C-alpha positions as a printed NumPy array, in Angstrom:
array([[ 22.347, 185.653,  64.53 ],
       [ 24.637, 185.34 ,  61.657],
       [ 22.95 , 183.22 ,  58.537],
       [ 25.475, 179.881,  58.529],
       [ 27.872, 179.406,  56.284],
       [ 28.087, 176.245,  53.798],
       [ 30.812, 174.792,  55.624],
       [ 29.189, 175.203,  58.559],
       [ 26.056, 173.418,  56.736],
       [ 27.642, 170.62 ,  55.382],
       [ 29.673, 170.172,  58.819],
       [ 26.078, 169.575,  60.072],
       [ 24.622, 167.689,  57.831],
       [ 28.011, 164.975,  58.24 ],
       [ 27.064, 165.402,  61.972],
       [ 23.71 , 164.66 ,  61.567],
       [ 24.168, 161.502,  59.193],
       [ 26.699, 160.482,  61.64 ],
       [ 24.19 , 160.476,  64.208],
       [ 21.318, 159.303,  62.422],
       [ 22.872, 156.419,  61.422],
       [ 23.9  , 155.389,  65.185],
       [ 20.433, 156.115,  66.221],
       [ 18.661, 154.628,  63.674],
       [ 20.369, 151.707,  61.755],
       [ 24.053, 150.787,  63.192],
       [ 23.33 , 147.167,  64.44 ],
       [ 22.528, 145.047,  61.271],
       [ 20.193, 141.949,  62.082],
       [ 21.954, 138.483,  61.54 ],
       [ 20.258, 137.289,  58.315],
       [ 17.821, 139.991,  57.472],
       [ 18.956, 143.298,  55.809],
       [ 17.644, 145.179,  58.39 ],
       [ 19.408, 147.14 ,  60.863],
       [ 18.191, 149.041,  63.883],
       [ 20.078, 151.626,  66.308],
       [ 20.46 , 152.712,  69.726],
       [ 17.216, 154.313,  70.055],
       [ 15.496, 151.158,  69.311],
       [ 17.303, 149.188,  71.855],
       [ 16.771, 152.326,  74.546],
       [ 13.126, 151.821,  73.568],
       [ 12.929, 148.059,  75.   ],
       [ 13.437, 150.423,  78.576],
       [  9.821, 150.778,  79.393],
       [  8.497, 154.19 ,  79.848],
       [ 11.958, 156.153,  79.834],
       [ 13.519, 154.686,  76.657],
       [ 10.58 , 156.339,  74.421],
       [ 11.412, 159.734,  76.573],
       [ 15.245, 159.731,  76.097],
       [ 14.4  , 158.691,  72.303],
       [ 12.235, 161.61 ,  72.188],
       [ 15.819, 163.734,  73.736],
       [ 17.824, 162.254,  71.614],
       [ 15.746, 163.357,  68.447],
       [ 15.838, 166.801,  69.771],
       [ 19.629, 166.909,  68.604],
       [ 18.288, 167.298,  65.075],
       [ 15.839, 169.906,  65.65 ],
       [ 19.082, 171.91 ,  67.565],
       [ 20.894, 171.349,  64.776],
       [ 18.042, 172.469,  62.204],
       [ 17.783, 175.461,  63.627],
       [ 21.607, 176.043,  63.877],
       [ 21.619, 175.535,  59.669],
       [ 18.642, 177.933,  59.878],
       [ 16.196, 175.53 ,  58.436],
       [ 12.723, 177.423,  57.9  ],
       [  9.964, 176.561,  60.317],
       [  8.116, 174.487,  57.885],
       [ 10.886, 171.916,  58.051],
       [ 11.468, 172.157,  62.026],
       [  7.726, 171.514,  62.3  ],
       [  7.989, 168.4  ,  59.97 ],
       [ 10.575, 167.387,  61.864],
       [  8.3  , 167.763,  65.663],
       [  5.776, 166.15 ,  63.822],
       [  7.676, 162.823,  62.805],
       [  9.462, 163.465,  66.691],
       [  5.777, 163.125,  68.159],
       [  5.027, 160.016,  65.536],
       [  8.013, 158.347,  67.148],
       [  7.116, 159.051,  71.001],
       [  3.623, 158.452,  70.79 ],
       [  3.98 , 155.23 ,  68.255],
       [  6.972, 154.028,  70.585],
       [  4.555, 153.916,  73.973],
       [  2.237, 151.552,  72.234],
       [  2.598, 147.882,  74.307],
       [  4.589, 145.901,  72.523],
       [  3.902, 146.84 ,  68.622],
       [  5.462, 150.283,  69.652],
       [  9.153, 148.464,  70.204],
       [  8.445, 147.514,  66.429],
       [  7.708, 150.748,  64.971],
       [ 10.756, 152.284,  67.128],
       [ 13.217, 150.06 ,  64.846],
       [ 11.036, 150.869,  61.803],
       [  9.991, 154.609,  61.523],
       [ 13.354, 156.101,  62.098],
       [ 12.636, 159.781,  63.069],
       [ 16.107, 160.733,  63.129],
       [ 16.563, 159.555,  59.817],
       [ 13.535, 161.217,  57.975],
       [ 14.141, 164.113,  59.828],
       [ 17.822, 164.371,  58.835],
       [ 16.868, 163.97 ,  55.022],
       [ 14.604, 166.627,  55.744],
       [ 17.205, 169.314,  56.545],
       [ 19.84 , 168.169,  54.09 ],
       [ 16.739, 168.49 ,  51.408],
       [ 15.657, 171.584,  52.508],
       [ 20.232, 172.413,  52.353],
       [ 20.425, 171.301,  49.041],
       [ 18.307, 173.525,  47.879],
       [ 19.231, 176.281,  49.552],
       [ 22.442, 175.917,  48.15 ],
       [ 21.312, 175.3  ,  44.831],
       [ 19.948, 178.528,  44.608],
       [ 21.494, 181.592,  43.36 ],
       [ 21.127, 184.877,  44.961],
       [ 18.77 , 187.502,  43.169],
       [ 21.229, 189.703,  40.835],
       [ 21.851, 192.964,  42.191],
       [ 19.732, 195.897,  40.676],
       [ 20.889, 197.629,  37.729],
       [ 23.25 , 200.557,  38.669],
       [ 20.892, 202.857,  36.612],
       [ 21.771, 206.331,  38.633],
       [ 25.792, 205.33 ,  37.882],
       [ 24.857, 205.249,  34.067],
       [ 23.052, 208.287,  34.105],
       [ 26.19 , 209.912,  36.215],
       [ 28.637, 208.884,  33.76 ],
       [ 26.74 , 209.699,  30.727],
       [ 25.918, 213.39 ,  32.044],
       [ 29.822, 213.302,  33.08 ],
       [ 31.177, 211.653,  29.484],
       [ 28.394, 214.558,  27.814],
       [ 29.639, 217.097,  29.494],
       [ 33.234, 216.586,  29.149],
       [ 32.429, 215.62 ,  24.834],
       [ 30.299, 219.625,  24.585],
       [ 33.632, 221.244,  26.538],
       [ 35.828, 219.184,  24.116],
       [ 33.591, 220.494,  21.557],
       [ 33.418, 224.087,  22.477],
       [ 36.951, 224.704,  23.065],
       [ 38.295, 223.445,  19.679]])
């Protein structure tokens, strides 16, 4: 599989930021600064809601794979997904946990941080062309010797 371009990585981040906002923080709770998302609402459905949240969260992991994220980043994402899933299974408190933990936002930030480090990293400098230097030196030396001998 070919390495994704910077444009593809930036597009993936934009999609993930919209997705994370939708699932984790698109609904403001009146008279507070707290926001919840669709995943917290879906999580209210016993059993099914937490499983649906896990399936939704896997989208961020798929995008991380497409963006070429490292294994370490993807393992941390899976950890966040599992914490969110199992935390959401707790009776009563689990729904509040789902609203607070925001695994999709955490995973989007993980991927964004990793991509920014990749984009800031300069590629290694190409090796010095010693062979070319030696070849040209011999060629110019031979030309100089021929000119000196000729005259």
